[in-house]
N, C-alpha and C positions, 0 to 999 in steps of 0.2 A: 150327879156328881155333885156334892158339896166343896167348898174351899176350905177345908180343914187344913190344919199344919200337916206336913207330908203328904199332900194329895198327890197322886199319880194319874196321868191319863195317857192313851193310846192314840195316835194319830196316823193313819195310813196316807202316804202322799201316792195317790192313784188316777190314773187319767191316760189320755192319748199319748203314742210315743212323740218325743220330742216337742213336748208342750213345757219342759222347763222345772219339772219336778227335782232333778238332781240338782240343780242351781239353788232352789228353795231350800232344799236339805243341807246343802253344803253350807248357806249362811245361818241356818238355823242351828247347826250342831256344831259348826267348825271344822267340818271335814273337809278333805280335798279330793272327793269320788269323781273320776274321770267323767267328762261333759264333751259333747260333740254336736255341730249344728247338722245332726242325722240322725234317724231312729234306730233304736237297737244298740246303744251304749250300756245301758244298764241291762243286764241278762240275770238277777239274782237281788233277793232282797237284802238292804243294807240298814241297819239300824242305828240309831244314835238318840243321844239324850240331850237336854236343854232343860235350864233350870231358870224359873222366874221366879223369886220370892222363895216360899217354901213349896212352890208346886214344880214337881218333875214331870217333864213330858218326854215321853218315847216316840219318836218319829221313826216310821219305816218307808225308806224310799222304793217303790216297787217298780219293775220293769213296766213299760206302757203297754196298753192293749187298747185295742178297738172295741172288745166284745168278752163276756164271760165266757162265749164259748171257744175256749183255747184252742188254735189251731198252731199253735209253736211252743216250745217248752217254755219260754219268757212268759207268755200269757198264762202259761199253765201256774207258774209261780205266783202271778197275781192273782189268779183266780182262787186258788187254792187258799191263799191268805186271807180274802175278803170273805171266803165261805167258812173257813174253821178257825180262824183266829178269833179268841174272844175278847171284846172290846173292856 
């Protein structure tokens, strides 16, 4: 990735449930997605952008997962994004 004018990068916020991914997402993109002190609040992917100079960053907040062997619909959303989304 070169730092040329108009550069775009994609960043996925992935990790365990209730680890603070949505809190970070909200701060970075200025969103107001619901957060809770319990797992299972984020159940589908949410995207938002942030700009820094000429750089555009597309953040994707994914549901929490303990494994890529999905056992719930939320984990399947995360797994499918990680496996199939082009960086």
